[in-house]
C-alpha positions, 0 to 999 in steps of 0.5 A: 156419797153414801147414806148416813142412818140416824138412830135416833130423831132429830128432835128439832124437827119434831110437833110440839106435844102440847102449846103454853095456854098464855104465850101460845108457844111450842112445848116439846117431849121432855121440856119441862112445862106446869099443868096448872087448873088444867092449862099447861103452861111454859117455864117463862109464863109459870113463874110471873102468873103464878105471881099474879095470882098471889098478890093479894098475900103482897105487901111492902115492908114497913106495912108488916106488923109484928 
């Protein structure tokens, strides 16, 4: 048996760099995330959270006036 020296760190063994403020999921270095109003959000939570904040702009098509 011989020793294999790794030149690159195994990213699956690294600790999360941050945590999503909504779901609590770990965010790892190199991952895309959003920092909005001091909160760090993962990709799965950012879209629905932002859309929920824009509910006052939501209208149905038949209600739109020219």
